[in-house]
PQR file of N, CA, C, O and H, with PARSE charges and radii, in Angstrom:
ATOM      1  N   MET A   1     119.455  93.925 129.266 -0.4000 1.5000
ATOM      2  CA  MET A   1     117.934  92.613 129.639 -0.0000 2.0000
ATOM      3  C   MET A   1     116.771  92.852 129.361  0.5500 1.7000
ATOM      4  O   MET A   1     116.294  93.746 130.060 -0.5500 1.4000
ATOM      5  N   THR A   2     115.879  92.281 128.377 -0.4000 1.5000
ATOM      6  CA  THR A   2     114.313  92.337 127.497 -0.0000 2.0000
ATOM      7  C   THR A   2     113.851  92.155 128.251  0.5500 1.7000
ATOM      8  O   THR A   2     114.375  91.706 129.270 -0.5500 1.4000
ATOM      9  H   THR A   2     116.267  91.555 127.809  0.4000 1.0000
ATOM     10  N   ARG A   3     112.415  92.464 128.096 -0.4000 1.5000
ATOM     11  CA  ARG A   3     111.545  92.239 129.731 -0.0000 2.0000
ATOM     12  C   ARG A   3     110.485  91.672 129.183  0.5500 1.7000
ATOM     13  O   ARG A   3     110.263  91.709 127.973 -0.5500 1.4000
ATOM     14  H   ARG A   3     111.989  92.829 127.268  0.4000 1.0000
ATOM     15  N   LYS A   4     109.854  91.185 129.912 -0.4000 1.5000
ATOM     16  CA  LYS A   4     108.747  90.333 129.092 -0.0000 2.0000
ATOM     17  C   LYS A   4     107.453  90.644 129.217  0.5500 1.7000
ATOM     18  O   LYS A   4     107.302  91.676 129.871 -0.5500 1.4000
ATOM     19  H   LYS A   4     110.035  91.156 130.896  0.4000 1.0000
ATOM     20  N   ILE A   5     106.197  90.023 128.747 -0.4000 1.5000
ATOM     21  CA  ILE A   5     105.089  91.323 128.433 -0.0000 2.0000
ATOM     22  C   ILE A   5     104.369  91.666 129.349  0.5500 1.7000
ATOM     23  O   ILE A   5     103.759  92.734 129.406 -0.5500 1.4000
ATOM     24  H   ILE A   5     106.319  89.184 128.215  0.4000 1.0000
ATOM     25  N   ARG A   6     104.363  90.512 130.425 -0.4000 1.5000
ATOM     26  CA  ARG A   6     103.806  90.710 131.682 -0.0000 2.0000
ATOM     27  C   ARG A   6     104.119  91.447 133.013  0.5500 1.7000
ATOM     28  O   ARG A   6     103.541  91.284 134.088 -0.5500 1.4000
ATOM     29  H   ARG A   6     104.859  89.644 130.379  0.4000 1.0000
ATOM     30  N   GLU A   7     105.424  92.519 132.657 -0.4000 1.5000
ATOM     31  CA  GLU A   7     105.825  92.760 132.925 -0.0000 2.0000
ATOM     32  C   GLU A   7     105.425  93.826 132.301  0.5500 1.7000
ATOM     33  O   GLU A   7     105.378  94.649 133.215 -0.5500 1.4000
ATOM     34  H   GLU A   7     105.894  92.651 131.784  0.4000 1.0000
ATOM     35  N   LEU A   8     105.130  94.318 131.420 -0.4000 1.5000
ATOM     36  CA  LEU A   8     104.580  95.459 130.645 -0.0000 2.0000
ATOM     37  C   LEU A   8     103.154  96.222 131.060  0.5500 1.7000
ATOM     38  O   LEU A   8     102.696  97.332 131.332 -0.5500 1.4000
ATOM     39  H   LEU A   8     105.169  93.649 130.678  0.4000 1.0000
ATOM     40  N   ILE A   9     102.801  94.862 130.913 -0.4000 1.5000
ATOM     41  CA  ILE A   9     101.141  94.805 131.179 -0.0000 2.0000
ATOM     42  C   ILE A   9     101.479  94.941 132.998  0.5500 1.7000
ATOM     43  O   ILE A   9     100.512  95.102 133.742 -0.5500 1.4000
ATOM     44  H   ILE A   9     103.173  93.961 130.692  0.4000 1.0000
ATOM     45  N   LYS A  10     102.441  94.888 133.398 -0.4000 1.5000
ATOM     46  CA  LYS A  10     102.248  94.970 135.385 -0.0000 2.0000
ATOM     47  C   LYS A  10     102.037  96.584 135.683  0.5500 1.7000
ATOM     48  O   LYS A  10     101.484  97.078 136.665 -0.5500 1.4000
ATOM     49  H   LYS A  10     103.227  94.758 132.794  0.4000 1.0000
ATOM     50  N   GLU A  11     102.738  97.383 134.357 -0.4000 1.5000
ATOM     51  CA  GLU A  11     102.813  98.015 134.426 -0.0000 2.0000
ATOM     52  C   GLU A  11     101.849  99.351 134.135  0.5500 1.7000
ATOM     53  O   GLU A  11     101.705 100.420 134.729 -0.5500 1.4000
ATOM     54  H   GLU A  11     103.187  96.982 133.558  0.4000 1.0000
ATOM     55  N   LEU A  12     101.292  98.801 132.996 -0.4000 1.5000
ATOM     56  CA  LEU A  12     100.170  99.248 132.103 -0.0000 2.0000
ATOM     57  C   LEU A  12      99.141  99.655 133.105  0.5500 1.7000
ATOM     58  O   LEU A  12      98.548 100.733 133.121 -0.5500 1.4000
ATOM     59  H   LEU A  12     101.409  97.933 132.514  0.4000 1.0000
ATOM     60  N   GLU A  13      98.913  98.043 134.459 -0.4000 1.5000
ATOM     61  CA  GLU A  13      97.778  98.399 135.195 -0.0000 2.0000
ATOM     62  C   GLU A  13      98.178  98.875 136.291  0.5500 1.7000
ATOM     63  O   GLU A  13      97.288  98.911 137.140 -0.5500 1.4000
ATOM     64  H   GLU A  13      99.395  97.166 134.446  0.4000 1.0000
ATOM     65  N   MET A  14      99.424  99.358 136.701 -0.4000 1.5000
ATOM     66  CA  MET A  14      99.633 100.173 137.991 -0.0000 2.0000
ATOM     67  C   MET A  14      99.492 101.710 137.224  0.5500 1.7000
ATOM     68  O   MET A  14      98.969 102.605 137.889 -0.5500 1.4000
ATOM     69  H   MET A  14     100.148  99.329 136.011  0.4000 1.0000
ATOM     70  N   ALA A  15      99.773 101.894 136.379 -0.4000 1.5000
ATOM     71  CA  ALA A  15      99.309 103.173 135.814 -0.0000 2.0000
ATOM     72  C   ALA A  15      97.875 102.978 135.217  0.5500 1.7000
ATOM     73  O   ALA A  15      97.812 103.122 133.996 -0.5500 1.4000
ATOM     74  H   ALA A  15     100.197 101.167 135.839  0.4000 1.0000
ATOM     75  N   GLY A  16      96.893 102.721 135.772 -0.4000 1.5000
ATOM     76  CA  GLY A  16      95.734 102.704 135.643 -0.0000 2.0000
ATOM     77  C   GLY A  16      95.335 102.416 134.371  0.5500 1.7000
ATOM     78  O   GLY A  16      94.607 103.167 133.721 -0.5500 1.4000
ATOM     79  H   GLY A  16      96.944 102.604 136.763  0.4000 1.0000
ATOM     80  N   PHE A  17      95.682 101.577 134.050 -0.4000 1.5000
ATOM     81  CA  PHE A  17      95.224 100.920 132.708 -0.0000 2.0000
ATOM     82  C   PHE A  17      94.009  99.887 132.415  0.5500 1.7000
ATOM     83  O   PHE A  17      93.136 100.754 132.388 -0.5500 1.4000
ATOM     84  H   PHE A  17      96.273 100.967 134.578  0.4000 1.0000
ATOM     85  N   ILE A  18      93.462  98.963 132.231 -0.4000 1.5000
ATOM     86  CA  ILE A  18      91.967  98.717 131.804 -0.0000 2.0000
ATOM     87  C   ILE A  18      92.500  97.061 131.170  0.5500 1.7000
ATOM     88  O   ILE A  18      93.596  97.241 130.639 -0.5500 1.4000
ATOM     89  H   ILE A  18      94.171  98.258 132.253  0.4000 1.0000
ATOM     90  N   ASP A  19      92.220  96.046 131.097 -0.4000 1.5000
ATOM     91  CA  ASP A  19      92.124  95.062 130.355 -0.0000 2.0000
ATOM     92  C   ASP A  19      91.451  94.743 129.631  0.5500 1.7000
ATOM     93  O   ASP A  19      91.056  93.694 130.140 -0.5500 1.4000
ATOM     94  H   ASP A  19      91.330  95.900 131.528  0.4000 1.0000
ATOM     95  N   ARG A  20      90.991  94.832 128.804 -0.4000 1.5000
ATOM     96  CA  ARG A  20      89.334  95.019 128.338 -0.0000 2.0000
ATOM     97  C   ARG A  20      89.060  93.553 127.820  0.5500 1.7000
ATOM     98  O   ARG A  20      88.066  93.024 127.322 -0.5500 1.4000
ATOM     99  H   ARG A  20      91.311  95.684 128.390  0.4000 1.0000
ATOM    100  N   GLY A  21      90.325  93.104 128.131 -0.4000 1.5000
ATOM    101  CA  GLY A  21      90.620  91.182 126.524 -0.0000 2.0000
ATOM    102  C   GLY A  21      90.446  92.083 125.466  0.5500 1.7000
ATOM    103  O   GLY A  21      90.443  93.302 125.289 -0.5500 1.4000
ATOM    104  H   GLY A  21      91.132  93.534 128.536  0.4000 1.0000
ATOM    105  N   GLY A  22      90.268  90.816 124.680 -0.4000 1.5000
ATOM    106  CA  GLY A  22      91.312  90.605 123.315 -0.0000 2.0000
ATOM    107  C   GLY A  22      91.213  89.010 122.490  0.5500 1.7000
ATOM    108  O   GLY A  22      90.709  88.063 123.094 -0.5500 1.4000
ATOM    109  H   GLY A  22      90.270  89.826 124.823  0.4000 1.0000
ATOM    110  N   LYS A  23      91.572  88.899 121.530 -0.4000 1.5000
ATOM    111  CA  LYS A  23      91.575  87.984 120.436 -0.0000 2.0000
ATOM    112  C   LYS A  23      92.670  87.227 121.400  0.5500 1.7000
ATOM    113  O   LYS A  23      92.936  87.788 122.463 -0.5500 1.4000
ATOM    114  H   LYS A  23      91.982  89.668 121.039  0.4000 1.0000
ATOM    115  N   GLY A  24      93.482  85.673 121.010 -0.4000 1.5000
ATOM    116  CA  GLY A  24      94.670  84.849 120.864 -0.0000 2.0000
ATOM    117  C   GLY A  24      95.688  85.212 121.694  0.5500 1.7000
ATOM    118  O   GLY A  24      96.035  84.782 122.794 -0.5500 1.4000
ATOM    119  H   GLY A  24      93.266  85.217 120.146  0.4000 1.0000
ATOM    120  N   SER A  25      96.183  86.221 120.867 -0.4000 1.5000
ATOM    121  CA  SER A  25      97.659  86.658 122.305 -0.0000 2.0000
ATOM    122  C   SER A  25      97.298  88.123 122.952  0.5500 1.7000
ATOM    123  O   SER A  25      97.783  88.567 123.993 -0.5500 1.4000
ATOM    124  H   SER A  25      95.901  86.570 119.973  0.4000 1.0000
ATOM    125  N   HIS A  26      96.158  88.898 121.946 -0.4000 1.5000
ATOM    126  CA  HIS A  26      95.538  90.381 121.870 -0.0000 2.0000
ATOM    127  C   HIS A  26      95.249  90.617 122.852  0.5500 1.7000
ATOM    128  O   HIS A  26      94.303  89.938 123.253 -0.5500 1.4000
ATOM    129  H   HIS A  26      95.765  88.537 121.100  0.4000 1.0000
ATOM    130  N   ARG A  27      95.801  91.638 123.827 -0.4000 1.5000
ATOM    131  CA  ARG A  27      95.181  92.729 125.293 -0.0000 2.0000
ATOM    132  C   ARG A  27      95.017  93.751 124.571  0.5500 1.7000
ATOM    133  O   ARG A  27      95.793  93.922 123.631 -0.5500 1.4000
ATOM    134  H   ARG A  27      96.569  92.189 123.501  0.4000 1.0000
ATOM    135  N   ASN A  28      94.062  94.607 124.802 -0.4000 1.5000
ATOM    136  CA  ASN A  28      93.219  96.141 124.998 -0.0000 2.0000
ATOM    137  C   ASN A  28      93.330  96.633 126.141  0.5500 1.7000
ATOM    138  O   ASN A  28      92.523  96.485 127.059 -0.5500 1.4000
ATOM    139  H   ASN A  28      93.431  94.469 125.566  0.4000 1.0000
ATOM    140  N   PHE A  29      94.703  97.476 126.175 -0.4000 1.5000
ATOM    141  CA  PHE A  29      94.244  98.029 127.713 -0.0000 2.0000
ATOM    142  C   PHE A  29      93.756  99.837 126.945  0.5500 1.7000
ATOM    143  O   PHE A  29      94.132 100.427 125.932 -0.5500 1.4000
ATOM    144  H   PHE A  29      95.358  97.595 125.430  0.4000 1.0000
ATOM    145  N   MET A  30      92.797 100.179 128.034 -0.4000 1.5000
ATOM    146  CA  MET A  30      91.680 101.867 128.069 -0.0000 2.0000
ATOM    147  C   MET A  30      92.871 101.911 129.601  0.5500 1.7000
ATOM    148  O   MET A  30      93.447 101.089 130.315 -0.5500 1.4000
ATOM    149  H   MET A  30      92.492  99.700 128.857  0.4000 1.0000
ATOM    150  N   HIS A  31      92.730 103.604 129.472 -0.4000 1.5000
ATOM    151  CA  HIS A  31      92.129 104.077 130.203 -0.0000 2.0000
ATOM    152  C   HIS A  31      91.823 104.645 130.282  0.5500 1.7000
ATOM    153  O   HIS A  31      91.314 104.787 129.171 -0.5500 1.4000
ATOM    154  H   HIS A  31      92.262 104.271 128.892  0.4000 1.0000
ATOM    155  N   ILE A  32      91.315 106.173 131.317 -0.4000 1.5000
ATOM    156  CA  ILE A  32      89.806 106.318 131.572 -0.0000 2.0000
ATOM    157  C   ILE A  32      89.908 108.036 131.030  0.5500 1.7000
ATOM    158  O   ILE A  32      89.016 108.854 130.803 -0.5500 1.4000
ATOM    159  H   ILE A  32      91.729 106.058 132.220  0.4000 1.0000
ATOM    160  N   SER A  33      91.476 108.139 130.948 -0.4000 1.5000
ATOM    161  CA  SER A  33      91.360 109.657 130.228 -0.0000 2.0000
ATOM    162  C   SER A  33      91.569 109.603 128.268  0.5500 1.7000
ATOM    163  O   SER A  33      91.825 110.425 127.387 -0.5500 1.4000
ATOM    164  H   SER A  33      92.201 107.475 131.133  0.4000 1.0000
ATOM    165  N   GLY A  34      91.343 108.461 128.329 -0.4000 1.5000
ATOM    166  CA  GLY A  34      91.101 107.560 126.695 -0.0000 2.0000
ATOM    167  C   GLY A  34      91.665 107.212 126.302  0.5500 1.7000
ATOM    168  O   GLY A  34      91.240 106.729 125.252 -0.5500 1.4000
ATOM    169  H   GLY A  34      91.135 107.794 129.045  0.4000 1.0000
ATOM    170  N   ALA A  35      93.374 106.968 126.574 -0.4000 1.5000
ATOM    171  CA  ALA A  35      93.683 106.611 125.934 -0.0000 2.0000
ATOM    172  C   ALA A  35      94.290 104.562 125.947  0.5500 1.7000
ATOM    173  O   ALA A  35      94.243 103.695 126.819 -0.5500 1.4000
ATOM    174  H   ALA A  35      93.719 107.360 127.427  0.4000 1.0000
ATOM    175  N   LEU A  36      94.668 104.575 124.858 -0.4000 1.5000
ATOM    176  CA  LEU A  36      93.920 102.838 124.085 -0.0000 2.0000
ATOM    177  C   LEU A  36      94.767 102.314 123.643  0.5500 1.7000
ATOM    178  O   LEU A  36      95.165 102.945 122.663 -0.5500 1.4000
ATOM    179  H   LEU A  36      94.706 105.279 124.149  0.4000 1.0000
ATOM    180  N   LEU A  37      95.691 100.861 123.936 -0.4000 1.5000
ATOM    181  CA  LEU A  37      96.736 100.187 123.308 -0.0000 2.0000
ATOM    182  C   LEU A  37      96.536  98.764 123.055  0.5500 1.7000
ATOM    183  O   LEU A  37      95.984  97.988 123.835 -0.5500 1.4000
ATOM    184  H   LEU A  37      95.368 100.349 124.731  0.4000 1.0000
ATOM    185  N   THR A  38      96.886  98.554 122.229 -0.4000 1.5000
ATOM    186  CA  THR A  38      96.821  97.073 121.856 -0.0000 2.0000
ATOM    187  C   THR A  38      98.734  96.361 121.825  0.5500 1.7000
ATOM    188  O   THR A  38      99.855  96.766 121.518 -0.5500 1.4000
ATOM    189  H   THR A  38      97.335  99.184 121.596  0.4000 1.0000
ATOM    190  N   LEU A  39      98.182  95.315 122.274 -0.4000 1.5000
ATOM    191  CA  LEU A  39      99.099  94.232 123.493 -0.0000 2.0000
ATOM    192  C   LEU A  39      99.446  94.318 122.339  0.5500 1.7000
ATOM    193  O   LEU A  39      99.187  95.260 121.590 -0.5500 1.4000
ATOM    194  H   LEU A  39      97.271  94.986 122.524  0.4000 1.0000
ATOM    195  N   SER A  40     100.651  92.434 121.826 -0.4000 1.5000
ATOM    196  CA  SER A  40     100.653  91.420 121.715 -0.0000 2.0000
ATOM    197  C   SER A  40     101.776  91.001 122.286  0.5500 1.7000
ATOM    198  O   SER A  40     102.781  91.585 122.691 -0.5500 1.4000
ATOM    199  H   SER A  40     100.862  91.669 122.435  0.4000 1.0000
ATOM    200  N   GLY A  41     101.157  88.971 122.221 -0.4000 1.5000
ATOM    201  CA  GLY A  41     102.767  88.460 122.656 -0.0000 2.0000
ATOM    202  C   GLY A  41     102.130  87.587 124.232  0.5500 1.7000
ATOM    203  O   GLY A  41     101.823  88.426 125.078 -0.5500 1.4000
ATOM    204  H   GLY A  41     100.341  88.496 121.892  0.4000 1.0000
ATOM    205  N   LYS A  42     101.943  86.362 124.625 -0.4000 1.5000
ATOM    206  CA  LYS A  42     101.638  86.219 126.136 -0.0000 2.0000
ATOM    207  C   LYS A  42     102.599  86.198 126.370  0.5500 1.7000
ATOM    208  O   LYS A  42     103.494  86.204 125.525 -0.5500 1.4000
ATOM    209  H   LYS A  42     102.192  85.681 123.938  0.4000 1.0000
ATOM    210  N   PRO A  43     102.899  86.144 128.452 -0.5600 1.5000
ATOM    211  CA  PRO A  43     102.791  86.889 128.750  0.2800 2.0000
ATOM    212  C   PRO A  43     104.679  86.421 129.070  0.5500 1.7000
ATOM    213  O   PRO A  43     105.498  87.275 129.410 -0.5500 1.4000
ATOM    214  N   GLY A  44     105.050  84.872 128.856 -0.4000 1.5000
ATOM    215  CA  GLY A  44     106.395  84.555 128.814 -0.0000 2.0000
ATOM    216  C   GLY A  44     106.694  85.477 127.991  0.5500 1.7000
ATOM    217  O   GLY A  44     107.649  86.104 128.450 -0.5500 1.4000
ATOM    218  H   GLY A  44     104.385  84.178 128.580  0.4000 1.0000
ATOM    219  N   ASP A  45     106.348  85.901 126.958 -0.4000 1.5000
ATOM    220  CA  ASP A  45     107.259  86.690 126.074 -0.0000 2.0000
ATOM    221  C   ASP A  45     107.906  87.186 126.613  0.5500 1.7000
ATOM    222  O   ASP A  45     107.878  87.508 127.800 -0.5500 1.4000
ATOM    223  H   ASP A  45     105.572  85.392 126.585  0.4000 1.0000
ATOM    224  N   ASP A  46     109.585  87.565 124.819 -0.4000 1.5000
ATOM    225  CA  ASP A  46     109.867  88.597 125.371 -0.0000 2.0000
ATOM    226  C   ASP A  46     109.073  90.111 124.755  0.5500 1.7000
ATOM    227  O   ASP A  46     108.573  90.209 123.634 -0.5500 1.4000
ATOM    228  H   ASP A  46     109.608  87.302 123.854  0.4000 1.0000
ATOM    229  N   ALA A  47     109.119  91.214 125.808 -0.4000 1.5000
ATOM    230  CA  ALA A  47     108.659  92.848 125.164 -0.0000 2.0000
ATOM    231  C   ALA A  47     109.300  92.533 123.828  0.5500 1.7000
ATOM    232  O   ALA A  47     110.263  91.768 123.874 -0.5500 1.4000
ATOM    233  H   ALA A  47     109.525  91.134 126.719  0.4000 1.0000
ATOM    234  N   LYS A  48     108.974  92.937 122.797 -0.4000 1.5000
ATOM    235  CA  LYS A  48     110.086  93.794 121.357 -0.0000 2.0000
ATOM    236  C   LYS A  48     110.521  95.158 122.419  0.5500 1.7000
ATOM    237  O   LYS A  48     110.336  95.506 123.585 -0.5500 1.4000
ATOM    238  H   LYS A  48     108.192  93.559 122.760  0.4000 1.0000
ATOM    239  N   PRO A  49     111.113  95.577 121.359 -0.5600 1.5000
ATOM    240  CA  PRO A  49     111.972  97.495 122.169  0.2800 2.0000
ATOM    241  C   PRO A  49     110.572  98.645 121.142  0.5500 1.7000
ATOM    242  O   PRO A  49     110.627  99.875 121.155 -0.5500 1.4000
ATOM    243  N   TYR A  50     109.636  97.960 120.488 -0.4000 1.5000
ATOM    244  CA  TYR A  50     108.668  98.937 120.590 -0.0000 2.0000
ATOM    245  C   TYR A  50     107.812  98.929 120.679  0.5500 1.7000
ATOM    246  O   TYR A  50     107.107  99.583 119.911 -0.5500 1.4000
ATOM    247  H   TYR A  50     109.591  96.961 120.477  0.4000 1.0000
ATOM    248  N   GLN A  51     107.257  98.127 121.749 -0.4000 1.5000
ATOM    249  CA  GLN A  51     106.508  97.321 122.878 -0.0000 2.0000
ATOM    250  C   GLN A  51     106.814  98.356 123.955  0.5500 1.7000
ATOM    251  O   GLN A  51     106.020  99.206 124.358 -0.5500 1.4000
ATOM    252  H   GLN A  51     107.830  97.595 122.373  0.4000 1.0000
ATOM    253  N   GLU A  52     108.452  98.116 124.496 -0.4000 1.5000
ATOM    254  CA  GLU A  52     107.947  98.603 125.376 -0.0000 2.0000
ATOM    255  C   GLU A  52     108.105 100.080 125.615  0.5500 1.7000
ATOM    256  O   GLU A  52     107.841 100.770 126.599 -0.5500 1.4000
ATOM    257  H   GLU A  52     109.097  97.425 124.169  0.4000 1.0000
ATOM    258  N   LYS A  53     108.802 100.477 123.989 -0.4000 1.5000
ATOM    259  CA  LYS A  53     108.561 102.678 123.961 -0.0000 2.0000
ATOM    260  C   LYS A  53     107.179 102.639 123.318  0.5500 1.7000
ATOM    261  O   LYS A  53     107.230 103.396 122.348 -0.5500 1.4000
ATOM    262  H   LYS A  53     109.017  99.916 123.189  0.4000 1.0000
ATOM    263  N   LEU A  54     105.671 101.962 123.450 -0.4000 1.5000
ATOM    264  CA  LEU A  54     104.847 102.419 123.312 -0.0000 2.0000
ATOM    265  C   LEU A  54     104.372 102.268 124.692  0.5500 1.7000
ATOM    266  O   LEU A  54     104.367 103.261 125.420 -0.5500 1.4000
ATOM    267  H   LEU A  54     105.630 101.347 124.237  0.4000 1.0000
ATOM    268  N   VAL A  55     104.008 101.231 125.089 -0.4000 1.5000
ATOM    269  CA  VAL A  55     104.221 101.636 127.004 -0.0000 2.0000
ATOM    270  C   VAL A  55     104.439 102.450 127.403  0.5500 1.7000
ATOM    271  O   VAL A  55     103.607 103.058 128.076 -0.5500 1.4000
ATOM    272  H   VAL A  55     104.013 100.424 124.498  0.4000 1.0000
ATOM    273  N   LYS A  56     105.726 102.920 127.197 -0.4000 1.5000
ATOM    274  CA  LYS A  56     105.954 104.331 127.802 -0.0000 2.0000
ATOM    275  C   LYS A  56     105.490 105.151 126.997  0.5500 1.7000
ATOM    276  O   LYS A  56     104.388 105.475 127.440 -0.5500 1.4000
ATOM    277  H   LYS A  56     106.402 102.426 126.650  0.4000 1.0000
ATOM    278  N   GLU A  57     105.684 105.650 126.109 -0.4000 1.5000
ATOM    279  CA  GLU A  57     104.725 106.758 125.380 -0.0000 2.0000
ATOM    280  C   GLU A  57     102.759 106.789 125.877  0.5500 1.7000
ATOM    281  O   GLU A  57     102.236 107.846 126.230 -0.5500 1.4000
ATOM    282  H   GLU A  57     106.579 105.386 125.749  0.4000 1.0000
ATOM    283  N   LYS A  58     102.265 105.966 125.827 -0.4000 1.5000
ATOM    284  CA  LYS A  58     100.876 105.904 126.475 -0.0000 2.0000
ATOM    285  C   LYS A  58     100.617 105.880 128.262  0.5500 1.7000
ATOM    286  O   LYS A  58      99.677 105.935 129.055 -0.5500 1.4000
ATOM    287  H   LYS A  58     102.690 105.108 125.540  0.4000 1.0000
ATOM    288  N   ILE A  59     101.718 105.793 128.268 -0.4000 1.5000
ATOM    289  CA  ILE A  59     101.493 106.212 130.258 -0.0000 2.0000
ATOM    290  C   ILE A  59     102.264 107.950 130.322  0.5500 1.7000
ATOM    291  O   ILE A  59     101.819 108.764 131.131 -0.5500 1.4000
ATOM    292  H   ILE A  59     102.482 105.749 127.623  0.4000 1.0000
ATOM    293  N   GLN A  60     102.761 108.107 129.915 -0.4000 1.5000
ATOM    294  CA  GLN A  60     103.685 109.741 129.906 -0.0000 2.0000
ATOM    295  C   GLN A  60     102.496 109.830 129.374  0.5500 1.7000
ATOM    296  O   GLN A  60     101.861 109.246 130.252 -0.5500 1.4000
ATOM    297  H   GLN A  60     103.122 107.446 129.258  0.4000 1.0000
ATOM    298  N   GLU A  61     101.398 110.251 128.260 -0.4000 1.5000
ATOM    299  CA  GLU A  61     100.429 111.381 127.954 -0.0000 2.0000
ATOM    300  C   GLU A  61      98.663 110.761 128.778  0.5500 1.7000
ATOM    301  O   GLU A  61      97.586 111.317 128.567 -0.5500 1.4000
ATOM    302  H   GLU A  61     101.914 110.725 127.546  0.4000 1.0000
ATOM    303  N   THR A  62      98.837 109.739 129.525 -0.4000 1.5000
ATOM    304  CA  THR A  62      98.070 109.443 130.701 -0.0000 2.0000
ATOM    305  C   THR A  62      98.248 110.685 131.572  0.5500 1.7000
ATOM    306  O   THR A  62      97.362 111.191 132.260 -0.5500 1.4000
ATOM    307  H   THR A  62      99.712 109.287 129.696  0.4000 1.0000
ATOM    308  N   LYS A  63      99.449 111.090 131.459 -0.4000 1.5000
ATOM    309  CA  LYS A  63      99.395 112.107 132.437 -0.0000 2.0000
ATOM    310  C   LYS A  63     100.097 112.981 132.006  0.5500 1.7000
ATOM    311  O   LYS A  63     101.312 112.976 132.203 -0.5500 1.4000
ATOM    312  H   LYS A  63     100.169 110.678 130.900  0.4000 1.0000
ATOM    313  N   LYS A  64      99.556 113.800 131.412 -0.4000 1.5000
ATOM    314  CA  LYS A  64      99.855 114.795 130.828 -0.0000 2.0000
ATOM    315  C   LYS A  64      98.342 115.845 131.182  0.5500 1.7000
ATOM    316  O   LYS A  64      98.266 116.989 130.733 -0.5500 1.4000
ATOM    317  H   LYS A  64      98.569 113.804 131.252  0.4000 1.0000
TER
END
C-alpha cells in the first residue's frame, strides 16, 4: 500500500529532522547532523517510491 506524504513527514520529524519551510508544495528538512532533504507534494498525496527510498536513506545516514 502506498504511503502518504504526511506519513513521510511524520517519520522525518520523529527522526529529528526540522522542517525549514519551502515554496509551494516543497518542504526542506534539515537534521542536526547536516543531512538535508527536499520533499515535494501535498500532505494528502501518495508518496512516490523514490521519495520513500530517499527518506529511508536520509534517516539511515543520520544514524551513522
